[in-house]
C-alpha positions in Angstrom: 99.9 67.0 87.2 98.6 68.1 83.9 100.2 70.7 81.8 97.6 73.4 82.7 98.1 72.8 86.4 101.9 73.0 86.0 101.5 76.3 84.2 99.2 77.7 86.8 101.6 76.7 89.6 104.5 78.4 87.8 102.3 81.5 87.3 101.4 81.6 91.0 105.1 81.8 91.9 105.7 85.1 90.1 108.4 87.4 91.4 107.1 90.2 93.6 108.9 93.4 94.7 108.1 96.2 97.1 109.5 99.7 96.3 108.9 103.4 96.2 107.3 105.2 93.2 109.8 107.6 91.7 107.9 108.9 88.7 104.4 108.7 87.3 104.8 111.1 84.4 104.1 108.6 81.7 100.7 107.4 80.7 99.7 104.3 82.7 103.4 103.7 83.6 105.2 104.2 86.9 108.9 103.9 87.8 109.4 102.0 91.0 112.8 102.1 92.8 113.6 99.0 94.9 116.4 99.2 97.4 118.3 96.0 98.2 120.9 95.6 100.9 123.4 92.8 100.5 126.6 91.8 102.2 129.9 92.3 100.5 131.4 88.9 99.6 134.7 89.6 101.2 134.3 92.4 103.8 130.7 91.5 104.9 129.7 95.2 105.0 126.3 96.2 103.9 126.0 97.3 100.3 122.9 99.2 99.1 121.9 98.5 95.6 119.0 100.4 93.8 117.1 99.1 90.9 114.4 100.9 88.9 111.5 98.9 87.4 108.9 100.2 84.9 105.5 99.0 86.0 102.0 99.1 84.4 99.5 101.2 86.4 96.2 100.9 84.6 94.1 103.0 87.0 96.9 105.5 87.4 96.5 105.2 91.2 100.2 105.5 92.3 101.8 108.9 93.0 105.5 109.7 93.6 106.5 108.7 97.1 104.0 105.9 97.5 105.2 102.4 98.6 103.8 99.8 96.2 103.9 96.1 95.4 104.7 95.1 91.9 104.5 91.7 90.3 106.3 90.2 87.3 104.2 89.8 84.1 104.6 89.3 80.4 106.5 92.0 78.4 104.1 95.0 77.9 106.6 97.2 76.1 110.3 97.6 75.6 111.0 98.2 79.3 107.8 97.3 81.1 107.7 93.8 82.5 106.0 94.5 85.8 102.4 95.3 86.9 101.2 97.3 89.9 99.3 95.0 92.4 98.5 97.4 95.2 99.5 100.7 96.9 100.8 99.7 100.4 101.3 103.2 101.8 100.4 106.6 100.5 103.0 109.4 100.4 102.3 112.5 102.6 100.7 115.2 100.5 101.8 118.8 100.9 99.0 121.4 101.1 98.2 123.3 97.9 98.5 127.1 97.6 94.7 127.5 98.0 94.6 125.5 101.2 97.5 127.6 102.6 95.7 130.8 101.6 92.6 129.7 103.5 94.6 128.8 106.5 96.8 131.9 106.9 95.2 134.5 104.6 96.1 135.5 101.1 97.9 138.6 102.3 100.5 136.5 104.2 101.4 134.6 101.1 102.0 137.7 99.0 104.0 139.6 101.5 107.7 139.5 100.8 109.5 138.9 104.1 113.0 139.1 102.7 115.3 142.0 103.5 115.0 144.8 100.9 117.9 145.1 98.5 120.4 147.8 99.4 120.0 151.0 97.4 122.9 151.8 95.1 125.1 154.7 96.3 124.5 157.9 94.4 127.6 159.5 92.8 
């Protein structure tokens, strides 16, 4: 094999991970949490380990709660060494205040259903 074929074969075997997006508050960067379960060397009990990876998201497609696949790449910044490949499953989205207002009526959202505070005793 030539040197370019060897390099291409090594590039094809890049490390991949599947995890959940924890944050997307940075520009074009997401934080992905990967949960790994391993056996304890002596007791053989499951141990849950969590790792956070900073990944490049050029299209800013991922949102918190999404399950994504990331792949190893060259260093892009001090902490970013991963790139978003695809969003495997979208997170459930809660309805906005406007959607709730249309569904139940604006008056229902503004009404305070808590018990009124007790009135102070007059002396």
